[in-house]
N, C-alpha and C positions, 0 to 999 in steps of 0.2 A: 840126586842130580848135582852136580856141584858147578857153579856160576862162576866166570873169570869175567870181570870187565877189562877192556879195551878203551884205552883213551881215543883214540883211532887207529884205523887199519885198513888198509887196500881192499880187503875181501874177508868175511869171516870163513866162508865156503874154503877159501885158497888157505886160508891159516888153518884150520883145523885137519885139513889134509896135510898140513907140512907136519903137524903136530903129531897127529898117526904114524905118518914115516919115520917119526924119530921115536916114537913107542909106541907099538903095533898093539901094548895092551891095553892102552887108557878107553876108559867109555862112562856112561854117564857124567859128561862133561858139556859145559855148554858154555861158549865165547859170545860176549854180544858188545855191543857196540852204539852208539848214539851218534857217529861218525864216522862212513865208509867211503870210502873215494874210490873203489874200482871194483865193484859188486856183479857176480854173475848172477844170470837169469837162465830161464829155460831156451833152448832152441839156440845156444851158444849167442845170447844176447846179452847186454849189459844191464845190469840194476842201477840205473842212476839214482844214489844215495845223495842225500843233502843233511846236514847237522840238524839234530833234534829228531829224528826219527827214530826207525827200530829196529836194529838188523844184528841177527842172529844165527850160528851154526853148532848144531847138538852133533854127538858123537853118541851113539847107544851098539850095544849088541844084536845083531839080528835074532840069537835065542830067546832073546825077551820078549819080540814080537809074538802076539799070537800064530797060532797054529795054521786058523784058517785064514789068514791075510795073504791074497796072492799077491807075488813080490813086484807084480807089474800096475797095482795100485795102491802100490805105498806111500804115494803122495799124496793121491786121493784121502787117506786113511789119516796122516798127519793133518792136511789142509783142513779137514772137517773137525777135527778136534782142536785145530785152531779157532775155525768159524765157533765152535761151541762156546769155546773160551769167551770170546767176544760179544756173543749173544749175552753172556750170563752178567756182564756188566752193561748192557743195555745197549747193543750196537745191533742194526737191521743189515747185518753182512749177509751174503749167499755166497756158495759156492760154485765158481764156475768151473764145470770141467776141464782140465783134472786137477788144478793145481793152482788157479787165481782166486781172490777173493774180492767180490766186491758190493759196494753201496753206492744205492741212487745212480746204479747203470755207470759207474765207474769204479776201476780197478783201481784196489787201494795195498794189495798184498799179494805178493809171488812167493812161492815155495818151489825146491829142488831140493832131490835126493842123489844120492850116490852111492855105491857100497864099494867097500875097502875089504878084499879078504871077508871076513864074518862080522865086519861093523858098517855100521849105516850111518850117513853124513846128512842131516837134514839142515838146508838153508832155510831161512825165512826173512824176508824183506817185508815191512808195512811201514806206508804212509801215515803217520800220527799228524805231519803238517804237509800242504801239498808241495808240490815240488815242481819244478820247469817240466818234466817230461811227463808228467802221469797229474792230470785235474781230481783225481779223487784224491779224498784221505778222508781219514777213520771219523764217522759220524759221533762220537763221541770225546769226552773230558778222560783221557786213564793215566794213570801213574804207571811206567815202565816197568817196574819191578814187580809191582805187584800184577801185572799182566804176566810177566815171567812165571813168577810163581803159582799164578793160577793155571797156564797152562801145564806145567809140569806136574801138578797136581793130579789135573785131570789125564794126562799120558801114564803116569806113575801106574794107573789102574789097567791100563792096557786093555781096553772093552775089545771083544771080538769083532772081528771083520763082520760078521753076520750082522751085529747091533747097530755098526756106525754104518752099512748099507742098508738097511730099513729104514734109516732114517733119513740119510740122503738120496733113496729112492723116491720118496715122499716130496723133496722138494726139488728133484730133477727139472721141472717141466718150467720153472725158472730159465734155465739155459735153452729154452728153445728161439728166443729171439737174439740168440748170439753164436758169432762164431769162434773155432777152435783152428789151432794151426797144426797142420798135419804133413809131415813130409815137405815141410816149406811151401805148404798151400793153404790157403784160408779156404777154410771148409763150415757150410752151416751147419747149424746144430737142431734146426728146427724140425727135422725128422729124425733125427737120432732116437735110437734104442736104447738105454742103458741095461745093461747085462749085469748078471749076479757077480762075474769077477772084476766090475770094473769098468770091463769093456764097453766102446761103443758100437752097433751097429748103423752103418751109415751107407745110403746105396746097396746094401745086400752086403758089405763087406764088413770085417770085425776089427776096429782099431782099438790098441792097447797103449796106456800111456807108461812111458818109461821116462819120465823127467823128473 
């Protein structure tokens, strides 16, 4: 993975898309910054960034992903590996379905994934410091560059979806007291059932995540 540091940027996700438009062949590249002014979140929301936090977007080829990974659960896959990476540094972080990381009941990180032809663009925002919008922040002190290197070291191994899902399934029960946004509606996860493809069954309806 090639790392490119940006002193300040409106959105690493938008910037990565722009670079891919200019060169459709670029891959294995990560753009990151500690100062993002107009970040993009899921559900057409903004990710409010403040100086000192971590914002990144990386481009990889879809062909590099494990064959058993359901495309609709790609955000769960990237987010869970990021969760494991933070845990390896001592964080008590968990993944709330499908793409948010929490500590102490507070959201500290969000992830969004897009596809452009055969390339995947994944963006991650992590609140290392508290912000005006989010009350939560990372529960450990960490070097941002060390975190980046460790994440992509773990991601490079591309564990199978079966491996990731088997671990996430054991932890899914922590989701039960939270809500998720489905078709712009706030829905409780109390009775949600996690399916093998990463989807949920809620009130006898199957719900997929494409974030």
